[in-house]
MIKE-569970 format. One record per residue: x, y, z of N, C-alpha, C in turn; residue number from 1. Coordinates in pm, 1 decimal, decimal comma. Layout:
<nodes>
+----------+----------+----------+----------+----------+----------+----------+----------+----------+-----+
!     n.px !     n.py !     n.pz !    ca.px !    ca.py !    ca.pz !     c.px !     c.py !     c.pz !   i !
+----------+----------+----------+----------+----------+----------+----------+----------+----------+-----+
!        X !        Y !        Z !        X !        Y !        Z !        X !        Y !        Z ! NUM !
...
+----------+----------+----------+----------+----------+----------+----------+----------+----------+-----+
</nodes>
This chain:
<nodes>
+----------+----------+----------+----------+----------+----------+----------+----------+----------+-----+
!     n.px !     n.py !     n.pz !    ca.px !    ca.py !    ca.pz !     c.px !     c.py !     c.pz !   i !
+----------+----------+----------+----------+----------+----------+----------+----------+----------+-----+
!  19284,5 !   3849,0 !  -3909,2 !  19195,8 !   3973,8 !  -3971,7 !  19068,4 !   3890,7 !  -3983,8 !   1 !
!  18968,0 !   3991,6 !  -3944,9 !  18825,6 !   3938,6 !  -3944,6 !  18779,1 !   3977,8 !  -4099,4 !   2 !
!  18671,7 !   3884,8 !  -4121,5 !  18613,8 !   3914,6 !  -4249,0 !  18570,5 !   4057,6 !  -4266,4 !   3 !
!  18522,5 !   4135,2 !  -4161,4 !  18481,0 !   4265,1 !  -4203,5 !  18598,7 !   4357,8 !  -4235,1 !   4 !
!  18715,4 !   4327,5 !  -4168,3 !  18829,2 !   4396,3 !  -4218,6 !  18871,6 !   4364,0 !  -4333,4 !   5 !
!  18869,3 !   4248,0 !  -4386,8 !  18903,3 !   4212,5 !  -4512,1 !  18809,9 !   4287,8 !  -4614,3 !   6 !
!  18700,4 !   4286,0 !  -4614,4 !  18629,4 !   4336,8 !  -4674,5 !  18628,8 !   4492,2 !  -4705,0 !   7 !
!  18672,4 !   4555,2 !  -4596,1 !  18677,8 !   4705,1 !  -4605,2 !  18821,0 !   4709,3 !  -4670,9 !   8 !
!  18923,7 !   4644,4 !  -4676,1 !  19057,0 !   4655,3 !  -4735,0 !  19026,3 !   4630,8 !  -4905,9 !   9 !
!  18950,1 !   4509,8 !  -4918,1 !  18900,5 !   4522,0 !  -5068,1 !  18848,3 !   4601,0 !  -5117,7 !  10 !
!  18736,9 !   4668,8 !  -5056,2 !  18643,5 !   4776,2 !  -5092,0 !  18733,0 !   4898,3 !  -5109,7 !  11 !
!  18829,0 !   4905,3 !  -5042,4 !  18941,9 !   5024,1 !  -5039,0 !  19020,2 !   5020,5 !  -5160,2 !  12 !
!  19069,6 !   4901,8 !  -5197,9 !  19142,9 !   4844,4 !  -5311,3 !  19078,6 !   4862,6 !  -5446,6 !  13 !
!  18959,4 !   4830,0 !  -5432,4 !  18897,0 !   4824,6 !  -5586,6 !  18854,4 !   4962,5 !  -5584,4 !  14 !
!  18800,8 !   5052,7 !  -5496,9 !  18755,6 !   5191,6 !  -5523,8 !  18890,5 !   5284,5 !  -5592,3 !  15 !
!  19005,2 !   5222,3 !  -5557,1 !  19112,8 !   5297,6 !  -5627,6 !  19157,3 !   5253,8 !  -5744,5 !  16 !
!  19097,0 !   5161,5 !  -5818,7 !  19119,6 !   5087,3 !  -5943,0 !  19042,9 !   5165,2 !  -6080,7 !  17 !
!  19095,2 !   5209,6 !  -6147,7 !  19003,6 !   5273,8 !  -6258,9 !  19068,8 !   5194,8 !  -6391,1 !  18 !
!  19090,3 !   5098,9 !  -6414,8 !  19135,3 !   5012,0 !  -6530,0 !  19019,9 !   4917,7 !  -6527,1 !  19 !
!  18952,4 !   4903,0 !  -6611,8 !  18860,0 !   4830,2 !  -6681,7 !  18877,8 !   4673,4 !  -6649,3 !  20 !
!  18987,1 !   4638,6 !  -6719,9 !  19018,3 !   4501,0 !  -6733,4 !  19067,2 !   4458,1 !  -6579,8 !  21 !
!  19114,0 !   4544,5 !  -6515,2 !  19145,4 !   4471,5 !  -6379,2 !  19022,7 !   4437,8 !  -6284,6 !  22 !
!  18918,8 !   4567,9 !  -6282,1 !  18795,3 !   4542,3 !  -6224,5 !  18723,1 !   4417,5 !  -6284,3 !  23 !
!  18722,9 !   4415,7 !  -6438,7 !  18652,7 !   4285,5 !  -6467,5 !  18680,9 !   4164,8 !  -6422,3 !  24 !
!  18841,7 !   4165,2 !  -6380,3 !  18896,7 !   4049,6 !  -6352,4 !  18855,6 !   4038,0 !  -6197,6 !  25 !
!  18846,0 !   4119,7 !  -6112,4 !  18808,1 !   4126,4 !  -5986,1 !  18663,2 !   4055,5 !  -5990,9 !  26 !
!  18569,5 !   4128,6 !  -6077,0 !  18436,3 !   4083,4 !  -6077,1 !  18428,2 !   3935,4 !  -6091,3 !  27 !
!  18469,4 !   3873,5 !  -6202,5 !  18493,2 !   3777,5 !  -6252,8 !  18538,2 !   3660,4 !  -6161,5 !  28 !
!  18639,3 !   3680,8 !  -6068,4 !  18682,1 !   3623,8 !  -5947,4 !  18584,4 !   3611,9 !  -5841,5 !  29 !
!  18518,1 !   3693,7 !  -5831,8 !  18435,6 !   3714,9 !  -5716,6 !  18278,5 !   3678,2 !  -5729,5 !  30 !
!  18234,6 !   3682,7 !  -5889,7 !  18126,1 !   3639,1 !  -5891,4 !  18120,9 !   3479,4 !  -5927,2 !  31 !
!  18228,3 !   3443,6 !  -5932,8 !  18226,6 !   3280,9 !  -5930,1 !  18242,6 !   3237,6 !  -5803,2 !  32 !
!  18242,6 !   3324,5 !  -5689,9 !  18245,6 !   3263,5 !  -5546,4 !  18097,3 !   3277,0 !  -5459,0 !  33 !
!  18045,1 !   3365,0 !  -5524,7 !  17894,8 !   3391,5 !  -5505,3 !  17786,2 !   3276,9 !  -5552,5 !  34 !
!  17743,6 !   3188,4 !  -5474,5 !  17644,2 !   3090,1 !  -5475,8 !  17528,5 !   3124,3 !  -5425,7 !  35 !
!  17413,3 !   3170,3 !  -5484,7 !  17307,6 !   3194,4 !  -5439,8 !  17212,5 !   3091,7 !  -5375,9 !  36 !
!  17285,1 !   2974,7 !  -5425,9 !  17214,8 !   2853,4 !  -5392,3 !  17283,5 !   2764,1 !  -5252,8 !  37 !
!  17392,5 !   2839,0 !  -5234,4 !  17438,0 !   2793,5 !  -5094,5 !  17372,4 !   2814,8 !  -4984,0 !  38 !
!  17424,5 !   2753,6 !  -4881,6 !  17344,7 !   2792,7 !  -4720,1 !  17309,4 !   2903,7 !  -4701,3 !  39 !
!  17389,1 !   3010,4 !  -4729,8 !  17343,3 !   3146,7 !  -4707,2 !  17258,9 !   3196,5 !  -4792,6 !  40 !
!  17255,8 !   3176,1 !  -4925,6 !  17185,7 !   3205,6 !  -5047,7 !  17042,6 !   3148,2 !  -5019,0 !  41 !
!  17057,9 !   3032,6 !  -4967,2 !  16910,1 !   2987,0 !  -4945,4 !  16826,7 !   3074,4 !  -4863,9 !  42 !
!  16901,6 !   3136,2 !  -4715,4 !  16837,7 !   3197,0 !  -4645,4 !  16812,9 !   3328,2 !  -4693,5 !  43 !
!  16836,5 !   3391,5 !  -4785,9 !  16813,5 !   3507,6 !  -4824,3 !  16654,6 !   3517,5 !  -4841,6 !  44 !
!  16605,4 !   3613,8 !  -4805,3 !  16446,0 !   3651,3 !  -4885,1 !  16427,3 !   3677,0 !  -4997,2 !  45 !
!  16327,4 !   3630,8 !  -5071,4 !  16303,4 !   3577,7 !  -5229,6 !  16343,8 !   3738,2 !  -5292,1 !  46 !
!  16265,4 !   3840,3 !  -5237,8 !  16292,7 !   3962,0 !  -5293,3 !  16445,3 !   4023,5 !  -5297,3 !  47 !
!  16512,3 !   4015,2 !  -5182,8 !  16678,9 !   4021,1 !  -5180,3 !  16722,0 !   3916,3 !  -5294,8 !  48 !
!  16701,7 !   3832,8 !  -5292,1 !  16780,0 !   3709,3 !  -5410,0 !  16745,8 !   3750,6 !  -5505,5 !  49 !
!  16604,7 !   3787,8 !  -5556,0 !  16571,3 !   3849,9 !  -5702,4 !  16649,2 !   3967,0 !  -5752,8 !  50 !
!  16678,5 !   4085,9 !  -5645,9 !  16748,2 !   4190,7 !  -5663,7 !  16892,9 !   4157,7 !  -5698,7 !  51 !
!  16952,0 !   4060,8 !  -5590,1 !  17098,2 !   4011,0 !  -5646,8 !  17108,6 !   3968,7 !  -5779,7 !  52 !
!  17018,3 !   3892,0 !  -5818,7 !  17015,3 !   3837,4 !  -5947,2 !  17012,7 !   3913,9 !  -6071,4 !  53 !
!  16897,9 !   4006,1 !  -6018,3 !  16891,8 !   4124,4 !  -6136,6 !  17024,3 !   4211,8 !  -6142,9 !  54 !
!  17094,8 !   4231,7 !  -6042,8 !  17204,2 !   4338,0 !  -6005,6 !  17326,9 !   4256,4 !  -6112,1 !  55 !
!  17320,4 !   4127,5 !  -6073,0 !  17448,2 !   4061,1 !  -6154,6 !  17452,1 !   4059,4 !  -6308,6 !  56 !
!  17325,8 !   4043,9 !  -6348,9 !  17263,0 !   4031,9 !  -6503,0 !  17289,8 !   4169,4 !  -6550,5 !  57 !
!  17261,9 !   4307,1 !  -6461,7 !  17309,4 !   4402,8 !  -6504,9 !  17462,4 !   4432,4 !  -6534,4 !  58 !
!  17525,4 !   4394,4 !  -6462,0 !  17681,0 !   4396,4 !  -6440,6 !  17715,2 !   4316,1 !  -6571,2 !  59 !
!  17701,3 !   4212,1 !  -6595,1 !  17711,3 !   4137,4 !  -6694,3 !  17681,8 !   4189,3 !  -6798,5 !  60 !
!  17593,4 !   4275,2 !  -6824,2 !  17560,4 !   4325,9 !  -6964,1 !  17627,4 !   4462,0 !  -6971,5 !  61 !
!  17678,2 !   4491,2 !  -6870,3 !  17763,7 !   4621,0 !  -6901,7 !  17694,5 !   4750,0 !  -6820,8 !  62 !
!  17591,2 !   4737,0 !  -6762,4 !  17504,7 !   4861,7 !  -6737,0 !  17564,3 !   4878,9 !  -6600,1 !  63 !
!  17662,9 !   4947,6 !  -6563,9 !  17741,3 !   4969,2 !  -6466,0 !  17755,7 !   5152,9 !  -6418,9 !  64 !
!  17766,1 !   5188,0 !  -6324,5 !  17786,5 !   5302,0 !  -6279,2 !  17893,4 !   5315,7 !  -6194,2 !  65 !
!  17988,0 !   5432,2 !  -6244,2 !  18125,9 !   5402,4 !  -6159,6 !  18106,9 !   5504,0 !  -6026,6 !  66 !
!  18167,9 !   5463,0 !  -5916,2 !  18144,9 !   5519,5 !  -5794,5 !  18141,7 !   5668,0 !  -5780,9 !  67 !
!  18214,4 !   5766,1 !  -5851,8 !  18200,7 !   5906,9 !  -5871,3 !  18053,5 !   5945,7 !  -5924,6 !  68 !
!  18009,6 !   5873,7 !  -6002,0 !  17857,8 !   5927,4 !  -6064,2 !  17759,9 !   5869,6 !  -5959,7 !  69 !
!  17779,1 !   5754,9 !  -5911,2 !  17622,4 !   5751,0 !  -5788,2 !  17683,4 !   5822,7 !  -5681,9 !  70 !
!  17791,8 !   5880,1 !  -5655,0 !  17803,7 !   5960,5 !  -5525,8 !  17753,8 !   6120,9 !  -5576,7 !  71 !
!  17764,0 !   6154,6 !  -5682,9 !  17706,7 !   6287,7 !  -5756,9 !  17554,3 !   6257,5 !  -5744,0 !  72 !
!  17484,1 !   6172,1 !  -5758,1 !  17347,9 !   6147,5 !  -5780,3 !  17305,0 !   6150,2 !  -5651,0 !  73 !
!  17358,1 !   6098,8 !  -5554,4 !  17328,8 !   6079,3 !  -5424,4 !  17310,2 !   6217,0 !  -5363,3 !  74 !
!  17429,7 !   6292,8 !  -5377,2 !  17451,4 !   6426,6 !  -5327,1 !  17322,6 !   6526,7 !  -5410,1 !  75 !
!  17311,3 !   6507,5 !  -5496,3 !  17205,1 !   6593,6 !  -5576,1 !  17077,7 !   6533,9 !  -5504,6 !  76 !
!  17051,7 !   6431,4 !  -5482,0 !  16917,8 !   6360,3 !  -5434,7 !  16903,8 !   6408,3 !  -5281,8 !  77 !
!  17008,9 !   6374,9 !  -5236,4 !  17019,0 !   6399,5 !  -5068,8 !  17123,4 !   6506,9 !  -5033,6 !  78 !
!  17115,8 !   6623,4 !  -5036,2 !  17217,7 !   6746,3 !  -5021,9 !  17303,9 !   6704,8 !  -4866,6 !  79 !
!  17210,0 !   6662,5 !  -4793,3 !  17296,5 !   6669,6 !  -4649,5 !  17345,7 !   6565,4 !  -4626,8 !  80 !
!  17351,2 !   6458,7 !  -4688,2 !  17416,4 !   6327,4 !  -4687,5 !  17577,3 !   6364,4 !  -4689,5 !  81 !
!  17663,4 !   6306,2 !  -4609,0 !  17813,9 !   6337,6 !  -4622,1 !  17882,1 !   6206,5 !  -4661,1 !  82 !
!  17919,8 !   6222,5 !  -4795,7 !  17968,2 !   6098,9 !  -4887,8 !  18119,6 !   6133,5 !  -4891,6 !  83 !
+----------+----------+----------+----------+----------+----------+----------+----------+----------+-----+
</nodes>
């Protein structure tokens, strides 16, 4: 199975989980594997790296939006968008 296929399956699984402790466990596991100073992290443009760090800090402080809320906001802002 390719990396992109695995990512799609993982996204699908996570989208189906509504249990906060389970989602927190997924986040903790995945966050530990993200190293912005690794080879791929060093290749990121500075602005992208800055936004990723900001996003990680927001997640860690509990500033999250669930998937449905994001979809509703996007539908309001972009009515022709098919989500």
